[in-house]
C-alpha positions, 0 to 999 in steps of 0.5 A: 267767297272766291272771286275772280275779276275778268276783263275783255279787250280789244284795242283800247290800251288807255281805257284798259289801263284805267279800268284795271286801276279801279278793279285794283283800287276796290275796297274788297279786292277780287281774289284775282284778275285776268284780262281776256285779250282778242288779238289787240294790236296797240300796245296792250300786251306791253302795258299789261306786262309792265303791270304784271297783269294776267293776260290770256291773248286769243284771236278776235272772237268778239266780245261773246267769245271773250266772256266765254274764255273768262267764265271757263277760266273761273271754272277751271280755277274753282271760283265762286264768282266772275265779276266781268266787265269790258274795257272802256268803263270802271267800277266805283270803289265800293261796287265789288262789295256791294254785289258780294253782299247781294250774291245770295245762294238763290242768286245768279247775277247781281250786276252794277247799274252802268251810268255815264262818267261825265253824268252819273245820274243818267244811264249809259244804256237806259233801263226798260220799264218792265211788264208783269212777265218781267219783259221790256214793255212795247205798247206803253207811253213810257218805254224806257228810264234814262236816270237813276232817279227813275230807277230808284222810284221803281225799286222797293229794296234797292234792286231792279230785275233787269241787268246790263251784262258784262258792265260790272256783272257778278255772275255765280259759278253755281248758276254758270253750271247750270246755265252753261257758258255764254254762247259764243256764236252771237260774236259782238251783239246779243250775248248779253241778252241770251245769256241774262235770259239763260241765267234767269231760268236758274236764279235770281237776276238783278241790278244793284243800284248801290253799285256803279260801274262808270262808262263813257257815253256810247250814244254818239259812236258810229255803226260799221256794217258789221256791227249793224249786221250782227245787231239785225240778226241777232236781235230778230233771233232773241225776239223770236227766242225769248220775247213776247209781240214778236212782229212788233219788236222786229218792226221796231229793231229795225227802225231803230237800227236805221235811225240810229245809223242815220243819226250817227253815221248820216243819211249816206250810210242809211241809203247804203244799207238800204240800196247801196254797197252794204245792202246785201249784208243788211238784207242777209241779216234780216233772212238769217234772223228769221232762220233763227241760228247765230253764228259768226258768218258776216260777209262784205 
């Protein structure tokens, strides 16, 4: 199998260098490595040149545009699979070997589990408990699994039929040819959810518990107004497109973004979203979410 490792980056030079170290130190080496640079201004290009790493530089078209370019690069060069990750995490030494073994012909994507680098028994992004349709449950006492042990207790074969894409996900190019490429219009949020469901139509999609991707804890990162805008708009779009109990999920999503913004940024930022200078974009996100068309359309 011919595998391309692709890392999307924007202004995280030191973390990107660490990620490359771990990609190049895999027990199963990828056949090629490319970095998609979304217009970094922090010395990233000089670092990559000093290391002799292949790089494609483009304007900042968001994570979705970065993944689209990486996948297209793999398609154009006849790779069998592309291993996708962003710049701030890094793969365990045997991650790619585990994923390659799992990528059978009927599998569209085999992904690593994303664990905290400071607490590797805990997930960066908790896994959802799934209902019979394979969708995250809404009306349940237990909705999320924050630890590896909890996920392991629900797995009978070392896999789980849900993924957090683009953090060490190995995607079959055969599946890409059927499902299409990542939708660039999601820009910086929701592209991974959309692509998960599209891949799931053409093959199995699951996480491999033995393949670990270590990542900083992002639970305290502040939200910018632009992040809130695309979080709200794209979540509403995705709820209508792929999920059940749509209105309940809408309410939960809006409450979640306000609570998380308050926790990370403070009450003043929440008030700014609701009645202050950022309210125009906040309510525009809701309206455009109901209109159902992803696009790069944020305005101050």
